[in-house]
Phi, psi and omega in degrees: 000136182285162181298320180300316180292327178292323182285325186241067177285143176296137184249345181274113184296345179268355181279155179293320181298321180295316181292323177292321179295318179296319177297320177295326177294326183277341184301127177086001182288130179281139184248135176276306176202166184230136178238161174221138185266125175231121179053047179062024177231127177277125177249134176284122182251352178192152178231146180067167177124199183201169173254138180217146175252124182215125177055041178076015179234144175264127179247134173253105184259120177218147175051033178079003181238160171273110181276325181216133174224113185222144177292142183298325178298334183256001184281137170241115182233128178223136180287149172290153181299329178285343183081005182277353184189190183215145176264121180250125181227137178168171179285121183278114182288344176287338183242029177074023177092012178292132179294130182222143179232118183236149176248117181255124181261131183281154169285133182277121175240128178290132182253000000 
């Protein structure tokens, strides 16, 4: 990343540049498990996998399936306060555009 990009990161979470930057940060991240909240109860919907950006789309691959496929422009991604995962929200193209919100927990790697 160039010095200019490091100094002037996009700050508006609704801008396209901010969403593309967030997707680039998530690309290649290994996933431990994925949950979805129904009636204030978190249900595990997938184990293992990774996040990938391909052709302007963010893919959440778990258990050998594409669990979430959303265009980067429509993606809302926010890190958990603990830093252990990310909340991904957007229209899932795998289900005909149904709005879906998933929490993906990262595999912990000591740095």
